[in-house]
VOKOL-670956 format. One record per residue (C-alpha): x, y negated, z. Coordinates in steps of 0.25 Angstrom, whole numbers, plus 2048, in hexadecimal, padded with zeros to 3 digits. Each point is the difference from the previous one (the first is absolute). Example, Ala and Ser with C-alpha at 12.3 -4.5 7.8 and 13.67 -1.06 7.14 Angstrom:
83181281F8067F27FE
***
This chain:
55F5B36D38077F47FA7F77F38017FC7FB7F380580D7F97F38088017F37F87FD7F780A8077FF80E8067F68077F77FA80D8048028097F37F980D8037F980980A80580D7FA7F580A80180280F7FF7F48097FD80480E8057F680B7FC7FE80D8087F780C7FD7FC80780E7F38088027FA7FA7F38017F28048087F57FA8067F780A8077F27FC80A7FB8098047F27FE80D7FA8068037F17FD80D7FA8008047F180280C7FD7F78047F17FE8077FA7F58057F27FF7FF7F97F38057F37FB7F87F67F88078037F37FF80F8027F17FE8007FF7F87F480A8067F77FE80D7F880980C7FD8057FA7F38037F380680780680C80880A7F78057F47F78057F980D80880C80580C7FF7F78027F28027FF80181080C7FD80880580A80B7F97F880B7F38018097F87FB7F480380D7F87FC80880D7F27F98007FF8027F180380F8017F680280B7F67F87F780380A7F57FD80C8097F37FA8047FC8017F180280F8007FE80580E7F18057FE8028057F180F8047FF80580280E80D8067FC8037F47F77FC7F780C80A80880980B7FD7F67FE7F18017FF80181080D8088018077F57F77FB7F580980480880C80E8027FB8027F17FD7FA7FC80D80A80980780B7FA7F87FB7F28037FD80380F7F27FB7FD7F880480C7F27FD7FA8048087F480480C8087F37FF8087F88007F480880C7FA7FB80980B7F27FB8007FE8017F180680F8007F680380B7F57FB7F88038077F380380D8087F28008057FA7FF7F280880C7FC7FC80880C80F8018057FC7FE80E80D8048068077F47F87F47F780480380380F80F7FE7FF7FF7F27F97F57FC80980980380C80B7F87FA7F77F47FE7FB80280F80F8008058037F37F87F37F980480480380F80E7FB7FE7FA7F37FB7F580080B7F67FF7F47F38038077F78007F480980A7F880280980D7F18028007FF8027F180C80A8017F980880B7F38017F88088057F480780A8097F38058057FA8027F380C8077FB7FE80A80C7F18027FC8048037F280980B8067F58058088077FC80D7F37F98058047FE80E80C7F87FD7F87F97F57F67FB80A80A7FC80A8087F77F67F27FB7FA7FB7FC80D80D7F98047FF7F87F37F17FC8028037FB80E80B7F87FB7F97FA7F37F27FF8037FA7F280480E7FA8007FD7F67F58058087F47F47FD7F78078047F480180F8047F28028077FA8067F380B80A80080080280F7F180380080380A7F480A8078097F680180C7F68057F680980B7FC80380480E7F18008057FD8087F380A80B8057FA80080D7F28027F97FB7F38067F97FD7F37F87F480580C7F98058088047F47F57FA7F67FF7F380980F7FD7FF8008047F17F57F67FD8087F580880C8037F87F97FF7F37F97F380480E7FA8048068057F37F57F87F88027F480980F7FF7FE7FF8047F180A80A8027FE80A7F580B80A8057FA80080E7F28017FA80280C7F780580880B7F57FC80A7F58037F680780E7FE80080380F7F27FB8027FC8097F480780C8077F87FD80D7F38007F980380D7F980480780D7F27FC8067F98057F27FC7F27FD8048027F17F97F47FA8087F780880C8087FE7FF8007F17FD7F180080D7FD8088088097F87FB7FA7F38047F280580E8058058038077F27FD7F37F98097F880980B80B7FF8007FF7F18007F180080C80080A80780C7F97FF80880D80080E7FB80280780D7F37FA8067F98037F380480E8017FB80280E7F37FA7FD7FE80B7F580480A80B7F47FB8087F78007F480480E7FE7FD80480E7F27FA7FF7FE8077F280380D8077F67FE80B7F57FC7F680480B7F78027F77F480A8097F98027F87F48047F480980A8088088088037F38007F27FB8047FA80E80A80B8038077FE7F38017F180180680280E80A80A7FC8047F77F48027F480980780880B80A8067F68037F27FB8037FA80D80780D8057F780380C80280E8037F580180A7F67FA7F780580A7F57FE80B8097F27FC8047FC7FD7F280480E7FB7F880680C7F47F87FC8018057F180280E8067F37FF8077F97FB7F380580B7F87FC80A80B7F27FB7FF8008017F180580F80280D7FD7F780980780A80D8007F88007F17FF7FB7FE80F80C80980580A7F87F77FC7F380780080780D80E8057FE8057F37FC7FA7FA80D80680B80880E7FE7FB7FF7F18037FB80380E80B80A80380B7F77FA7FB7F38087FC80880D7F17FB7FF7FA80A80A7F27FB7FF8008007F180780E8007F58068087F57FA7F78068057F480280E8057F18008047FD7FC7F280980B7FA7F980A80A7F37FC7FA8058027F280680E8037F38048067F97FB7F38098087F87FF80D80980E7FF8047FD80380F80E8038048057F27FC7F37F980580280680E80F7FC7FF7FD7F27FC7F57FF80A80980580B80B7F67FD7F67F48007FB80580D80E8008068037F27FB7F37FB80680280680D80E7FA8017FB7F27FC7F580280B80B80380A8087F47FD7F47F78017FD80480E8087F48057F87F77F77F38058078057F980D8027F37FA7F38017F97F980280D8077F48077FB7F77F57F28068018007FE80F8037F17FE7F57FF7F57F68068098037F980D7F57F57FD7F680B7FE80480780D7FE7F38087F27FE7FA7FC80F8058057FD80E7F77F48007F48097FE80480980C7F37FD8087F78057F480880C7FC80680480D80080F7FE8067FF7F280A7F680580480A80B80280B7F58097F77F88087FC80C80280F8038048037F28097F47FF80680480D80380E7FC8067FB7F38087F680780580B80A8048087F48077F57F98087FD80D80380F8018058007F28087F480180680480E80480D7F98067F97F48087F780A80580C8088048077F38077F37FC8087FF80D80480E7FF8067FE7F28077F380580680880C80480C7F78067F67F68087F980C80580D8058058047F28077F27FF80680280D80580E7FC8067FA7F38077F480880680A80A8058097F48067F47F98067FB80D80680E8028058007F28067F280180780480D80680D7F98047F87F38077F580880780A8098048087F48067F37F98067FB80D80780E8028048007F18067F280280880480C80580D7FA8047F87F38087F680980780B8088048087F38057F37F98077F980C80480D80880280C7F78037F77F480A7F880780780D8068018077F28057F37FA80B7FF80B80480F7FD8017FD7F28097F480380980880980180C7F68047F67F580B7FA80A80580E8048018047F180B7F67FE80880680B7FF80E7FD80880A7F77F680A7FB80280C7F67F87FE7F37F580A8057FF7F880D7FF7F37F97F58067F77F880580C8027F28077FA7F97F47F48098007FE7FD80E8017F17FE7F58027F47F780880A8027F580A7FC7F67F67F48087FC7FC80180E8007F18027F87FE7F47F680A8047FF7FA80E7FE7F27FA7F58067F77F980680C8017F48087FB7F77F47F480A7FE7FC7FF80F8007F18008037F97F28087F48027FA7F97F47F28028068047F780C8097F67F87F97FF7F37F28058017F780B7FB8027FE7F180F80080080080C80A7F78087F68087FD7F480D8058087F880D8047FC8037F180E7FC7FB80780980A7F780C7FD8027FE7F180F7FF80280080D8087FC8077F37F58078077F47F87FA7FF7F57F67F87F58077FB7F37FA7FB7F58097F67F57FC7FB7F58097F67F57FE7FF7F480880980680B80D7F97FE7FC7F48097F58078077FF7FF80F7FE80D80780280280F80B8098047F780B8067F88017F380D7FF7F880680C8087F38087FF7FF7FE7F180F8037FE7FE80D8087F48047F88077FE7F280C8078057F880C8057F98017F280D7FF7F980680B8097F38097FD8027FE7F180F8048017FC80C8097F48067FA7FC7FA7F280B8047F77FF7F37F980A7F97F77FB7F28017F77F880A7FA7F28007FF7F780D7F77F47FE7FD7F680B7F77F47FE7FA7F58097F37F97FC7F87F680880780680D7FD80E7FD80C80A7FD7FE80B7F680A80C7FF80180A7F580A80C7FF7FF8097F480880C7FB8008097F480280C8097F980D8007F47FB8087F780780A7F18038037FD7F38087F480680780A8098088077F38057F87FF80D80280F80380F7FF8018087FE80C80D7F87FB8057F68098047F77F57F27FF7FB7FB7FE80E8097F58027FC7F97F37F18018048027FB80E8087F47FB7F57FC7F67F680180B8087F78098007F67F57F18027FE8028037F27FA80A7F580780C7FB7FD8067F280780D7FB7FE8047F180780D7FC7FE80D7F980980C7FC8097FC7F57FB7F17FF8097F980A7FC7F980C7FB7F18037FF7FB80E7F97F28017FF7F880D7F87F38038037F880C7F87F48038067F3805
***
């Protein structure tokens, strides 16, 4: 961050997502908090949208315009995130044009922030990882910790809790107690969300209260509104509804004051949840409709899905099954399109209830079965998370265990039982870990065997190919220097002899035919020698040799071949690779001439960032590509072995009557 350019680091938001499930009649609210940081200049805080918009046409193409574009993005990020993205992308393009490092850093941070608002968690993860890499390159400890935290929250959003906890705890260890007082409110909010996920409600509420107190102390409305929402969610989870409602009400007022429509919508989701538990059906409708409108306005697909689900439940209570099913189907469509597994399971459960209510028992059983399968899948994927939860629980209970040990004299018998149970549990854990370690070693050994076999196969292929090229080179030289020289000598001798002989017209004609045949033999010998080791490949490189190959094929009249090359004219390719690529293309062209019955073919070779791409297409009769692996043709086997030798990827697209396209990718 350039000194003097940024006045302060402001914590803009702890993005809180309320994800609602319906399992066994209980409504569980899972809260995940994300710390997302935004750097605002003094002008960006003071000026309004209109003032910023008036400045934009007058701004020069410099770093000041970059900051102006980011300031405009700040005005829209919680209310019109798509418009905010437009300004961020403009700022990013200008930053790259100016090679403005701070602007590039902020570009990725802003997009991660907005993606979280829109429930685009893959994008949030991607941009957070880019920020982490940039921070590590700059050795920026603060932003490394922040990025680790954001990556952890992204994984939690994606239901990958084990990874989420790993990154979150790394970030907490890096940031907590290091003097970053301006982020402590947000950090406590993140810890609150983590402990809530682990169902350690006392700790979650404790950190939530600290987060709110610090938000008030710093007079940071953006941080405070999120802390209040998180704390309200915690109270709702432990069924302390009066405290939950009070915090939701304050958070909604602040969200409306700051224009934070995303948090306002999430508060209405929480109030919808409480209304459902208290069976206040009228409030369910009001809150769910408000949440749906706000989520639709901000483009939050997860929120839209959750709000439609809430409305579906409301109309199910009202026995208006048609409208209930309509909202449920809308929620299901979003869940399927966005791959929201938990939400899909919830909606299917609701659809099952609607089907039962309308006596459609077949569909009810179908929806219920699908919901159960998804739930079981989620449970299976959460097994790894359980291990992390137990480790955290062990640390939090260590102090209690020490106190129990001090009471050993009073409770000797009970303590002995605890020791025996603990020992059995420890032995079981050790056995499980030992087995896991054994299985891991087995996999590593098997993987190493496969790698050695692959290396051996590649070494054998390399030896065969090099031996083949060496023999081709020797034969080409022998043909050209030996047989070629002899034939040229014979031709010279016959031409000399012709001048000293008196021949009849018939003999003279036969002599001329013999001379023509001798010329043809010399040309054919030279063509064979050239194919065995093209002189152009050795002297002028791969690109020139391939041009000659295609031109020679076209001049023969057997096939019209067009050659296209991209970035190959001055490309440096080692001789072994060049010869191998040449043989691959030569064999592919031969296959087209022998088998395809084609009129034209296109050969395209390109090099991008060190990777070489080869495409050979023809307009021939084509074939069933699924039968390709069953053939025993030596030519195709040679192509495959050469591609494997170069560690490339081979793709063949063909169908009867539709020609053939062979695409090969070779890494640098």
